[in-house]
PyMOL CGO cylinders between C-alpha atoms (Angstrom):
from pymol import cmd
from pymol.cgo import CYLINDER

trace = [
    CYLINDER, 0.00, 0.00, 0.00, 1.40, 3.33, -1.07, 0.3, 1, 1, 1, 1, 1, 1,
    CYLINDER, 1.40, 3.33, -1.07, 1.67, 5.92, 1.73, 0.3, 1, 1, 1, 1, 1, 1,
    CYLINDER, 1.67, 5.92, 1.73, -0.67, 8.86, 1.36, 0.3, 1, 1, 1, 1, 1, 1,
    CYLINDER, -0.67, 8.86, 1.36, 1.02, 12.14, 0.56, 0.3, 1, 1, 1, 1, 1, 1,
    CYLINDER, 1.02, 12.14, 0.56, -0.41, 15.31, 1.98, 0.3, 1, 1, 1, 1, 1, 1,
    CYLINDER, -0.41, 15.31, 1.98, -0.31, 18.71, 0.42, 0.3, 1, 1, 1, 1, 1, 1,
    CYLINDER, -0.31, 18.71, 0.42, 1.08, 21.33, 2.80, 0.3, 1, 1, 1, 1, 1, 1,
    CYLINDER, 1.08, 21.33, 2.80, -1.52, 23.64, 4.28, 0.3, 1, 1, 1, 1, 1, 1,
    CYLINDER, -1.52, 23.64, 4.28, -1.59, 27.06, 2.66, 0.3, 1, 1, 1, 1, 1, 1,
    CYLINDER, -1.59, 27.06, 2.66, 0.24, 29.77, 4.55, 0.3, 1, 1, 1, 1, 1, 1,
    CYLINDER, 0.24, 29.77, 4.55, -1.24, 33.15, 5.30, 0.3, 1, 1, 1, 1, 1, 1,
    CYLINDER, -1.24, 33.15, 5.30, 0.55, 34.78, 2.36, 0.3, 1, 1, 1, 1, 1, 1,
    CYLINDER, 0.55, 34.78, 2.36, -0.88, 32.07, 0.09, 0.3, 1, 1, 1, 1, 1, 1,
    CYLINDER, -0.88, 32.07, 0.09, -4.37, 32.90, 1.34, 0.3, 1, 1, 1, 1, 1, 1,
    CYLINDER, -4.37, 32.90, 1.34, -4.01, 36.68, 1.28, 0.3, 1, 1, 1, 1, 1, 1,
    CYLINDER, -4.01, 36.68, 1.28, -4.47, 37.38, -2.42, 0.3, 1, 1, 1, 1, 1, 1,
    CYLINDER, -4.47, 37.38, -2.42, -7.42, 35.02, -3.06, 0.3, 1, 1, 1, 1, 1, 1,
    CYLINDER, -7.42, 35.02, -3.06, -9.04, 35.92, 0.25, 0.3, 1, 1, 1, 1, 1, 1,
    CYLINDER, -9.04, 35.92, 0.25, -8.76, 39.67, -0.22, 0.3, 1, 1, 1, 1, 1, 1,
    CYLINDER, -8.76, 39.67, -0.22, -9.80, 39.45, -3.87, 0.3, 1, 1, 1, 1, 1, 1,
    CYLINDER, -9.80, 39.45, -3.87, -12.93, 37.47, -3.01, 0.3, 1, 1, 1, 1, 1, 1,
    CYLINDER, -12.93, 37.47, -3.01, -13.70, 39.73, -0.04, 0.3, 1, 1, 1, 1, 1, 1,
    CYLINDER, -13.70, 39.73, -0.04, -13.50, 42.96, -2.03, 0.3, 1, 1, 1, 1, 1, 1,
    CYLINDER, -13.50, 42.96, -2.03, -15.49, 41.46, -4.91, 0.3, 1, 1, 1, 1, 1, 1,
    CYLINDER, -15.49, 41.46, -4.91, -18.25, 40.55, -2.45, 0.3, 1, 1, 1, 1, 1, 1,
    CYLINDER, -18.25, 40.55, -2.45, -18.14, 44.02, -0.92, 0.3, 1, 1, 1, 1, 1, 1,
    CYLINDER, -18.14, 44.02, -0.92, -18.67, 45.48, -4.40, 0.3, 1, 1, 1, 1, 1, 1,
    CYLINDER, -18.67, 45.48, -4.40, -21.61, 43.16, -5.07, 0.3, 1, 1, 1, 1, 1, 1,
    CYLINDER, -21.61, 43.16, -5.07, -23.16, 44.04, -1.71, 0.3, 1, 1, 1, 1, 1, 1,
    CYLINDER, -23.16, 44.04, -1.71, -22.58, 47.76, -2.26, 0.3, 1, 1, 1, 1, 1, 1,
    CYLINDER, -22.58, 47.76, -2.26, -20.67, 48.22, 0.99, 0.3, 1, 1, 1, 1, 1, 1,
    CYLINDER, -20.67, 48.22, 0.99, -18.97, 51.43, 1.96, 0.3, 1, 1, 1, 1, 1, 1,
    CYLINDER, -18.97, 51.43, 1.96, -15.25, 51.35, 2.69, 0.3, 1, 1, 1, 1, 1, 1,
    CYLINDER, -15.25, 51.35, 2.69, -16.02, 51.83, 6.38, 0.3, 1, 1, 1, 1, 1, 1,
    CYLINDER, -16.02, 51.83, 6.38, -18.45, 48.87, 6.43, 0.3, 1, 1, 1, 1, 1, 1,
    CYLINDER, -18.45, 48.87, 6.43, -15.88, 46.68, 4.68, 0.3, 1, 1, 1, 1, 1, 1,
    CYLINDER, -15.88, 46.68, 4.68, -13.15, 47.85, 7.06, 0.3, 1, 1, 1, 1, 1, 1,
    CYLINDER, -13.15, 47.85, 7.06, -15.30, 46.92, 10.08, 0.3, 1, 1, 1, 1, 1, 1,
    CYLINDER, -15.30, 46.92, 10.08, -15.97, 43.47, 8.61, 0.3, 1, 1, 1, 1, 1, 1,
    CYLINDER, -15.97, 43.47, 8.61, -12.20, 42.98, 8.42, 0.3, 1, 1, 1, 1, 1, 1,
    CYLINDER, -12.20, 42.98, 8.42, -11.79, 43.92, 12.09, 0.3, 1, 1, 1, 1, 1, 1,
    CYLINDER, -11.79, 43.92, 12.09, -11.03, 47.63, 11.69, 0.3, 1, 1, 1, 1, 1, 1,
    CYLINDER, -11.03, 47.63, 11.69, -7.47, 47.52, 10.40, 0.3, 1, 1, 1, 1, 1, 1,
    CYLINDER, -7.47, 47.52, 10.40, -5.78, 50.90, 10.10, 0.3, 1, 1, 1, 1, 1, 1,
    CYLINDER, -5.78, 50.90, 10.10, -7.22, 52.87, 7.17, 0.3, 1, 1, 1, 1, 1, 1,
    CYLINDER, -7.22, 52.87, 7.17, -3.83, 52.87, 5.43, 0.3, 1, 1, 1, 1, 1, 1,
    CYLINDER, -3.83, 52.87, 5.43, -3.64, 49.07, 5.78, 0.3, 1, 1, 1, 1, 1, 1,
    CYLINDER, -3.64, 49.07, 5.78, -7.22, 48.64, 4.55, 0.3, 1, 1, 1, 1, 1, 1,
    CYLINDER, -7.22, 48.64, 4.55, -6.62, 50.78, 1.44, 0.3, 1, 1, 1, 1, 1, 1,
    CYLINDER, -6.62, 50.78, 1.44, -3.31, 49.00, 0.72, 0.3, 1, 1, 1, 1, 1, 1,
    CYLINDER, -3.31, 49.00, 0.72, -5.10, 45.65, 0.94, 0.3, 1, 1, 1, 1, 1, 1,
    CYLINDER, -5.10, 45.65, 0.94, -7.82, 46.93, -1.33, 0.3, 1, 1, 1, 1, 1, 1,
    CYLINDER, -7.82, 46.93, -1.33, -5.35, 48.30, -3.87, 0.3, 1, 1, 1, 1, 1, 1,
    CYLINDER, -5.35, 48.30, -3.87, -2.78, 45.47, -3.92, 0.3, 1, 1, 1, 1, 1, 1,
    CYLINDER, -2.78, 45.47, -3.92, -4.80, 42.47, -2.64, 0.3, 1, 1, 1, 1, 1, 1,
    CYLINDER, -4.80, 42.47, -2.64, -1.71, 41.49, -0.66, 0.3, 1, 1, 1, 1, 1, 1,
    CYLINDER, -1.71, 41.49, -0.66, -0.56, 41.77, 2.91, 0.3, 1, 1, 1, 1, 1, 1,
    CYLINDER, -0.56, 41.77, 2.91, 0.10, 39.77, 6.03, 0.3, 1, 1, 1, 1, 1, 1,
    CYLINDER, 0.10, 39.77, 6.03, -3.32, 38.75, 7.29, 0.3, 1, 1, 1, 1, 1, 1,
    CYLINDER, -3.32, 38.75, 7.29, -3.82, 37.66, 10.88, 0.3, 1, 1, 1, 1, 1, 1,
    CYLINDER, -3.82, 37.66, 10.88, -5.83, 34.60, 11.76, 0.3, 1, 1, 1, 1, 1, 1,
    CYLINDER, -5.83, 34.60, 11.76, -8.61, 36.95, 12.90, 0.3, 1, 1, 1, 1, 1, 1,
    CYLINDER, -8.61, 36.95, 12.90, -8.80, 38.67, 9.51, 0.3, 1, 1, 1, 1, 1, 1,
    CYLINDER, -8.80, 38.67, 9.51, -8.75, 35.32, 7.69, 0.3, 1, 1, 1, 1, 1, 1,
    CYLINDER, -8.75, 35.32, 7.69, -11.54, 34.05, 9.94, 0.3, 1, 1, 1, 1, 1, 1,
    CYLINDER, -11.54, 34.05, 9.94, -13.61, 37.17, 9.19, 0.3, 1, 1, 1, 1, 1, 1,
    CYLINDER, -13.61, 37.17, 9.19, -13.06, 36.76, 5.44, 0.3, 1, 1, 1, 1, 1, 1,
    CYLINDER, -13.06, 36.76, 5.44, -14.05, 33.11, 5.74, 0.3, 1, 1, 1, 1, 1, 1,
    CYLINDER, -14.05, 33.11, 5.74, -17.36, 34.06, 7.39, 0.3, 1, 1, 1, 1, 1, 1,
    CYLINDER, -17.36, 34.06, 7.39, -18.09, 36.66, 4.71, 0.3, 1, 1, 1, 1, 1, 1,
    CYLINDER, -18.09, 36.66, 4.71, -17.37, 34.09, 1.99, 0.3, 1, 1, 1, 1, 1, 1,
    CYLINDER, -17.37, 34.09, 1.99, -19.63, 31.58, 3.73, 0.3, 1, 1, 1, 1, 1, 1,
    CYLINDER, -19.63, 31.58, 3.73, -22.44, 34.12, 4.08, 0.3, 1, 1, 1, 1, 1, 1,
    CYLINDER, -22.44, 34.12, 4.08, -22.14, 35.05, 0.42, 0.3, 1, 1, 1, 1, 1, 1,
    CYLINDER, -22.14, 35.05, 0.42, -22.14, 31.40, -0.67, 0.3, 1, 1, 1, 1, 1, 1,
    CYLINDER, -22.14, 31.40, -0.67, -25.08, 30.54, 1.54, 0.3, 1, 1, 1, 1, 1, 1,
    CYLINDER, -25.08, 30.54, 1.54, -27.14, 33.44, 0.17, 0.3, 1, 1, 1, 1, 1, 1,
    CYLINDER, -27.14, 33.44, 0.17, -26.42, 32.41, -3.41, 0.3, 1, 1, 1, 1, 1, 1,
    CYLINDER, -26.42, 32.41, -3.41, -27.53, 28.86, -2.65, 0.3, 1, 1, 1, 1, 1, 1,
    CYLINDER, -27.53, 28.86, -2.65, -30.67, 30.04, -0.85, 0.3, 1, 1, 1, 1, 1, 1,
    CYLINDER, -30.67, 30.04, -0.85, -31.79, 32.63, -3.43, 0.3, 1, 1, 1, 1, 1, 1,
    CYLINDER, -31.79, 32.63, -3.43, -32.06, 31.93, -7.15, 0.3, 1, 1, 1, 1, 1, 1,
    CYLINDER, -32.06, 31.93, -7.15, -31.64, 35.53, -8.32, 0.3, 1, 1, 1, 1, 1, 1,
    CYLINDER, -31.64, 35.53, -8.32, -28.17, 36.97, -7.67, 0.3, 1, 1, 1, 1, 1, 1,
    CYLINDER, -28.17, 36.97, -7.67, -29.62, 40.45, -7.05, 0.3, 1, 1, 1, 1, 1, 1,
    CYLINDER, -29.62, 40.45, -7.05, -31.92, 39.02, -4.39, 0.3, 1, 1, 1, 1, 1, 1,
    CYLINDER, -31.92, 39.02, -4.39, -29.03, 37.16, -2.74, 0.3, 1, 1, 1, 1, 1, 1,
    CYLINDER, -29.03, 37.16, -2.74, -26.77, 40.21, -2.77, 0.3, 1, 1, 1, 1, 1, 1,
    CYLINDER, -26.77, 40.21, -2.77, -29.50, 42.55, -1.53, 0.3, 1, 1, 1, 1, 1, 1,
    CYLINDER, -29.50, 42.55, -1.53, -30.53, 40.37, 1.42, 0.3, 1, 1, 1, 1, 1, 1,
    CYLINDER, -30.53, 40.37, 1.42, -27.88, 41.66, 3.83, 0.3, 1, 1, 1, 1, 1, 1,
    CYLINDER, -27.88, 41.66, 3.83, -29.23, 45.23, 3.61, 0.3, 1, 1, 1, 1, 1, 1,
    CYLINDER, -29.23, 45.23, 3.61, -32.94, 44.40, 3.92, 0.3, 1, 1, 1, 1, 1, 1,
    CYLINDER, -32.94, 44.40, 3.92, -34.78, 44.70, 7.22, 0.3, 1, 1, 1, 1, 1, 1,
    CYLINDER, -34.78, 44.70, 7.22, -35.28, 41.29, 8.75, 0.3, 1, 1, 1, 1, 1, 1,
    CYLINDER, -35.28, 41.29, 8.75, -38.00, 40.33, 11.24, 0.3, 1, 1, 1, 1, 1, 1,
    CYLINDER, -38.00, 40.33, 11.24, -36.13, 37.28, 12.53, 0.3, 1, 1, 1, 1, 1, 1,
    CYLINDER, -36.13, 37.28, 12.53, -35.40, 37.57, 16.28, 0.3, 1, 1, 1, 1, 1, 1,
    CYLINDER, -35.40, 37.57, 16.28, -31.65, 37.67, 15.60, 0.3, 1, 1, 1, 1, 1, 1,
    CYLINDER, -31.65, 37.67, 15.60, -32.07, 40.90, 13.63, 0.3, 1, 1, 1, 1, 1, 1,
    CYLINDER, -32.07, 40.90, 13.63, -35.14, 42.43, 15.37, 0.3, 1, 1, 1, 1, 1, 1,
    CYLINDER, -35.14, 42.43, 15.37, -36.14, 44.44, 12.30, 0.3, 1, 1, 1, 1, 1, 1,
    CYLINDER, -36.14, 44.44, 12.30, -32.61, 45.53, 11.42, 0.3, 1, 1, 1, 1, 1, 1,
    CYLINDER, -32.61, 45.53, 11.42, -30.60, 44.16, 8.53, 0.3, 1, 1, 1, 1, 1, 1,
    CYLINDER, -30.60, 44.16, 8.53, -28.02, 41.41, 8.65, 0.3, 1, 1, 1, 1, 1, 1,
    CYLINDER, -28.02, 41.41, 8.65, -25.44, 44.04, 7.69, 0.3, 1, 1, 1, 1, 1, 1,
    CYLINDER, -25.44, 44.04, 7.69, -26.37, 46.05, 10.77, 0.3, 1, 1, 1, 1, 1, 1,
    CYLINDER, -26.37, 46.05, 10.77, -25.54, 42.97, 12.84, 0.3, 1, 1, 1, 1, 1, 1,
    CYLINDER, -25.54, 42.97, 12.84, -22.41, 42.15, 10.84, 0.3, 1, 1, 1, 1, 1, 1,
    CYLINDER, -22.41, 42.15, 10.84, -20.88, 45.61, 11.35, 0.3, 1, 1, 1, 1, 1, 1,
    CYLINDER, -20.88, 45.61, 11.35, -21.15, 45.29, 15.11, 0.3, 1, 1, 1, 1, 1, 1,
    CYLINDER, -21.15, 45.29, 15.11, -17.40, 44.81, 14.91, 0.3, 1, 1, 1, 1, 1, 1,
    CYLINDER, -17.40, 44.81, 14.91, -17.05, 41.44, 16.64, 0.3, 1, 1, 1, 1, 1, 1,
    CYLINDER, -17.05, 41.44, 16.64, -16.17, 38.27, 14.78, 0.3, 1, 1, 1, 1, 1, 1,
    CYLINDER, -16.17, 38.27, 14.78, -19.12, 36.70, 16.63, 0.3, 1, 1, 1, 1, 1, 1,
    CYLINDER, -19.12, 36.70, 16.63, -21.44, 39.05, 14.68, 0.3, 1, 1, 1, 1, 1, 1,
    CYLINDER, -21.44, 39.05, 14.68, -20.31, 37.41, 11.45, 0.3, 1, 1, 1, 1, 1, 1,
    CYLINDER, -20.31, 37.41, 11.45, -20.52, 33.97, 13.01, 0.3, 1, 1, 1, 1, 1, 1,
    CYLINDER, -20.52, 33.97, 13.01, -24.16, 34.34, 14.11, 0.3, 1, 1, 1, 1, 1, 1,
    CYLINDER, -24.16, 34.34, 14.11, -25.26, 35.57, 10.67, 0.3, 1, 1, 1, 1, 1, 1,
    CYLINDER, -25.26, 35.57, 10.67, -23.51, 32.62, 9.05, 0.3, 1, 1, 1, 1, 1, 1,
    CYLINDER, -23.51, 32.62, 9.05, -25.03, 30.25, 11.58, 0.3, 1, 1, 1, 1, 1, 1,
    CYLINDER, -25.03, 30.25, 11.58, -28.50, 31.73, 10.99, 0.3, 1, 1, 1, 1, 1, 1,
    CYLINDER, -28.50, 31.73, 10.99, -28.22, 31.22, 7.23, 0.3, 1, 1, 1, 1, 1, 1,
    CYLINDER, -28.22, 31.22, 7.23, -26.96, 27.66, 7.65, 0.3, 1, 1, 1, 1, 1, 1,
    CYLINDER, -26.96, 27.66, 7.65, -29.90, 26.91, 9.96, 0.3, 1, 1, 1, 1, 1, 1,
    CYLINDER, -29.90, 26.91, 9.96, -32.32, 28.36, 7.39, 0.3, 1, 1, 1, 1, 1, 1,
    CYLINDER, -32.32, 28.36, 7.39, -30.96, 25.91, 4.85, 0.3, 1, 1, 1, 1, 1, 1,
    CYLINDER, -30.96, 25.91, 4.85, -31.13, 23.04, 7.31, 0.3, 1, 1, 1, 1, 1, 1,
    CYLINDER, -31.13, 23.04, 7.31, -27.36, 22.84, 7.70, 0.3, 1, 1, 1, 1, 1, 1,
    CYLINDER, -27.36, 22.84, 7.70, -27.15, 24.18, 11.24, 0.3, 1, 1, 1, 1, 1, 1,
]
cmd.load_cgo(trace, "trace")
């Protein structure tokens, strides 16, 4: 039996470009302001945020990578749940009567600034699809 070979796990620099590219593409589709996007990333310094946006490179902490991962998961979940891309992308800004949102939008919850705010929105969407 041939021993299984494992690919090395990607390093943070390997994840930076694809992660930042996907994140900023989603922000464009959602129509987020720079300040909203910056909060989703954990409020990096404005100069850092704009460098990331311009170059799509930089040393990303585990916290920033986790935040990007939640945003990607939220985006993916919405595009599975809704057939029309415009409906999926508009959902985060619409008022929501679910107890988690209490009439506010998911974006209002997401820009609370804590990584847990992203987690609970992701968890809510997974539960709505029966994955939670």
